[in-house]
Backbone bond lengths (Angstrom), bond angles and torsions (degrees), N, CA, C in turn:
res aa  C-N    CA-C-N  psi(-1)  N-CA   C-N-CA  omega(-1)  CA-C   N-CA-C  phi
1 M - - - 1.421 - - 1.658 107.44 -
2 K 1.270 108.51 136.64 1.482 114.36 -177.80 1.470 106.09 -98.08
3 E 1.312 116.33 150.03 1.492 124.29 179.73 1.554 101.91 -117.23
4 H 1.376 109.54 140.57 1.582 117.11 179.78 1.511 103.19 -108.99
5 Y 1.228 116.68 135.09 1.534 121.51 178.05 1.590 107.12 -122.32
6 F 1.410 109.88 132.83 1.462 118.83 176.91 1.474 104.21 -129.06
7 I 1.404 113.36 159.45 1.422 116.70 166.86 1.510 109.49 -111.47
8 V 1.286 115.74 130.38 1.438 124.53 -174.68 1.521 109.45 -113.16
9 K 1.238 122.12 126.94 1.560 122.36 178.06 1.395 108.19 -120.06
10 W 1.462 114.27 158.87 1.486 122.99 172.33 1.408 113.59 -125.68
11 S 1.345 120.19 139.62 1.487 118.17 170.97 1.614 98.91 -143.43
12 K 1.476 111.58 159.38 1.398 119.27 171.17 1.431 113.08 -54.48
13 E 1.324 119.26 -40.29 1.485 124.58 -168.01 1.614 104.97 -71.82
14 N 1.362 117.36 -47.84 1.468 122.09 -170.44 1.385 116.25 -106.85
15 G 1.375 120.82 -10.53 1.362 120.63 -173.76 1.680 113.20 69.42
16 W 1.312 111.48 -145.13 1.505 112.14 -176.85 1.534 102.28 -92.47
17 E 1.389 110.68 143.54 1.438 123.79 177.75 1.464 117.57 -160.75
18 L 1.209 118.43 152.08 1.568 121.27 175.37 1.428 112.11 -73.94
19 D 1.245 121.72 146.37 1.451 128.97 -174.09 1.523 113.26 -118.88
20 P 1.280 121.30 72.38 1.443 122.04 -177.24 1.516 114.49 -60.44
21 T 1.143 119.53 -32.59 1.442 124.14 176.96 1.434 116.61 -59.55
22 T 1.327 116.36 -46.93 1.484 121.48 172.28 1.380 113.16 -68.17
23 E 1.380 116.79 -33.67 1.536 124.30 -176.47 1.605 105.20 -57.24
24 E 1.415 110.80 -48.12 1.521 115.32 -175.12 1.486 110.85 -66.75
25 A 1.241 117.03 -35.06 1.562 124.19 -175.97 1.485 108.02 -73.67
26 R 1.342 123.84 -37.52 1.414 125.17 -166.21 1.649 104.84 -104.85
27 F 1.308 117.99 -10.19 1.543 117.12 178.50 1.496 101.67 -132.53
28 P 1.242 120.03 68.27 1.596 119.02 -177.51 1.491 112.54 -65.12
29 D 1.307 121.12 -16.06 1.402 126.18 179.41 1.563 116.80 -100.40
30 G 1.236 112.63 9.59 1.547 121.74 179.61 1.524 111.83 110.72
31 T 1.288 112.94 168.04 1.512 120.00 177.56 1.466 113.57 -111.04
32 V 1.192 121.32 10.44 1.526 120.42 177.20 1.466 113.42 -113.16
33 W 1.256 120.89 112.06 1.431 123.41 176.15 1.423 119.10 -86.73
34 N 1.221 121.54 123.21 1.562 126.30 -175.07 1.495 112.64 -96.16
35 G 1.238 117.40 8.07 1.494 119.50 -177.93 1.422 116.59 104.42
36 Q 1.356 113.29 -20.45 1.449 118.77 -169.91 1.625 108.36 -137.65
37 E 1.337 114.73 -29.70 1.409 120.04 -177.51 1.499 114.58 -157.79
38 W 1.397 121.97 164.35 1.289 124.49 -177.48 1.604 112.26 -87.26
39 E 1.237 117.68 145.43 1.476 120.57 176.17 1.362 112.45 -134.22
40 Y 1.351 116.64 161.79 1.524 120.99 -173.06 1.577 105.89 -83.37
41 P 1.274 117.60 146.10 1.397 119.11 -178.92 1.567 109.02 -77.28
42 Y 1.303 121.59 -29.11 1.445 121.78 177.62 1.503 110.51 -103.53
43 L 1.242 117.09 129.16 1.522 124.96 -174.60 1.411 113.13 -97.52
44 G 1.304 120.34 -13.29 1.490 126.22 -175.72 1.517 109.89 98.02
45 E 1.388 107.18 165.53 1.470 116.50 -177.25 1.466 119.51 39.61
46 G 1.420 109.40 48.42 1.456 114.27 174.55 1.539 115.74 82.66
47 N 1.249 119.37 -7.20 1.444 124.32 -175.58 1.558 113.74 -101.71
48 Y 1.409 114.55 133.53 1.389 121.61 -174.70 1.602 103.51 -119.17
49 N 1.376 109.50 144.49 1.439 122.10 -178.83 1.524 108.22 -69.15
50 D 1.300 114.41 115.48 1.579 122.03 175.67 1.509 111.74 51.57
51 N 1.274 108.04 52.61 1.635 115.35 -173.89 1.491 119.25 43.44
52 N 1.345 113.00 40.26 1.536 120.70 -179.88 1.580 108.94 -55.00
53 D 1.351 119.01 -30.93 1.387 114.42 -179.04 1.510 111.91 -73.00
54 L 1.245 122.92 -36.09 1.476 126.00 174.30 1.598 110.66 -71.31
55 V 1.292 120.97 -26.27 1.445 120.20 176.69 1.518 108.33 -74.61
56 G 1.349 113.87 -37.35 1.434 116.37 177.98 1.626 111.73 -69.84
57 Q 1.180 113.66 -34.72 1.446 120.11 174.57 1.491 115.64 -55.95
58 D 1.405 108.53 -50.03 1.548 119.56 175.65 1.486 105.55 -55.34
59 L 1.270 119.50 -54.36 1.487 120.54 -177.88 1.525 116.08 -56.93
60 E 1.254 117.94 -40.33 1.502 124.45 173.75 1.510 108.18 -59.01
61 V 1.269 121.63 -41.07 1.539 125.86 178.81 1.549 103.69 -63.49
62 I 1.315 117.42 -47.41 1.505 113.09 -175.49 1.461 111.45 -67.27
63 L 1.310 120.51 -39.13 1.498 122.04 178.20 1.441 111.27 -67.52
64 T 1.358 125.30 -37.62 1.387 127.33 171.89 1.581 111.48 -56.82
65 Q 1.245 113.17 -47.56 1.611 118.41 173.93 1.448 109.45 -56.53
66 A 1.305 117.60 -51.76 1.524 117.43 -179.62 1.501 109.53 -56.36
67 N 1.259 122.67 -44.68 1.547 124.96 -174.12 1.492 103.57 -67.07
68 E 1.274 119.73 -43.03 1.539 115.95 -179.25 1.520 113.42 -61.11
69 R 1.481 114.47 -36.60 1.432 116.60 -176.54 1.656 108.52 -67.75
70 E 1.349 110.77 -27.78 1.580 115.38 -176.51 1.580 106.73 -57.58
71 G 1.424 115.84 -33.98 1.546 109.54 -178.45 1.399 118.02 -82.40
72 E 1.481 115.77 -1.50 1.421 120.01 179.29 1.627 110.66 -67.95
């Protein structure tokens, strides 16, 4: 089973958001852990490791919902 790691940050100005710049700096060998080593989320030619693009989209939806609740 692969595990996907993301860095999420919060600020008053932007609320919750993904931070790919920090991810690249802190995870130079990739952000997908396969149980033995790190792998890159993007494999090239439109292919993503273990559907990492869909996992990231799901997380974006969650963060958007959290930001919308902040205004309530």
